[in-house]
C-alpha positions in Angstrom: -12.4 4.9 2.6 -15.4 3.4 0.8 -15.4 -0.3 -0.1 -12.5 -1.3 2.0 -12.5 -4.9 3.4 -10.0 -6.7 5.5 -9.0 -10.3 4.9 -5.9 -12.4 5.5 -3.3 -12.7 2.8 -0.3 -15.0 3.5 -1.7 -15.2 7.0 -1.4 -11.4 7.7 -4.0 -8.7 7.6 -4.6 -7.2 4.1 -6.8 -4.4 2.8 -8.8 -4.7 -0.3 -11.1 -2.5 -2.4 -13.4 -4.2 -4.9 -11.4 -7.5 -4.4 -8.1 -5.8 -5.3 -5.4 -5.7 -2.6 -3.9 -2.4 -2.0 -1.9 -3.0 1.3 -1.0 -5.8 3.6 1.2 -6.4 6.6 4.3 -8.4 5.6 5.0 -11.7 7.4 7.8 -10.1 9.4 5.2 -7.7 10.9 7.8 -4.8 10.5 6.9 -3.8 6.9 3.9 -3.0 4.9 3.5 -4.2 1.4 1.7 -1.4 -0.5 0.5 -1.0 -4.1 2.2 2.0 -5.8 2.8 3.4 -9.2 5.6 5.7 -7.9 7.9 3.4 -5.9 11.1 4.8 -7.5 10.2 8.2 -6.3 9.6 7.0 -2.8 12.7 4.8 -2.7 14.8 7.8 -4.0 13.3 9.9 -1.1 14.4 7.4 1.6 15.7 3.9 0.6 15.8 2.8 4.3 12.1 3.4 4.7 10.8 2.6 1.2 12.3 -0.4 -0.7 11.7 -3.6 -2.6 13.2 -7.1 -2.6 13.8 -9.2 -5.6 10.4 -10.7 -5.2 8.7 -7.4 -5.9 10.8 -6.4 -9.0 8.0 -7.2 -11.4 5.1 -6.0 -9.3 3.6 -2.6 -8.6 4.3 -3.0 -4.9 6.9 -1.8 -2.5 7.8 -2.3 1.2 7.4 0.4 3.8 9.3 0.1 7.1 6.6 0.8 9.7 9.2 1.9 12.4 10.7 4.5 10.1 7.8 5.9 8.0 6.4 9.3 8.8 2.6 9.2 9.5 1.8 11.7 6.8 3.7 9.7 4.2 2.0 6.5 5.3 -1.4 8.2 5.0 -0.6 9.5 1.5 0.6 6.1 0.4 -2.5 4.3 1.7 -4.9 6.8 0.2 -3.1 6.8 -3.2 -2.9 3.0 -3.2 -6.7 2.8 -2.5 -7.4 5.4 -5.2 -5.3 3.4 -7.7 -7.4 0.2 -7.0 -10.9 1.6 -6.3 -13.7 1.7 -8.9 -15.0 5.1 -10.0 -18.2 4.8 -7.8 -16.0 4.7 -4.6 -13.7 7.5 -5.8 -16.7 9.7 -6.4 -18.1 8.8 -2.9 -14.7 9.5 -1.3 -14.2 12.8 -3.1 -17.7 14.2 -2.5 
């Protein structure tokens, strides 16, 4: 995806687009923290795989259990998170 960079965030790998984080490995290395505007939908689908802790109540992020998540769901979440954070020029480049 255009414009993606990797940096450390809380000493774990994190992925950014245009200086905005859209996903990072949680410190436990078992879960992914991902930006989402539809977390209730995902958590309703499978609360064992998609969930939040109290820390994330007021943020647009959820946790994804990497041992449980289906590859297609993870791909959809990553692409959607990137699209939600990417500037228009990267969206156009990605969609062309």
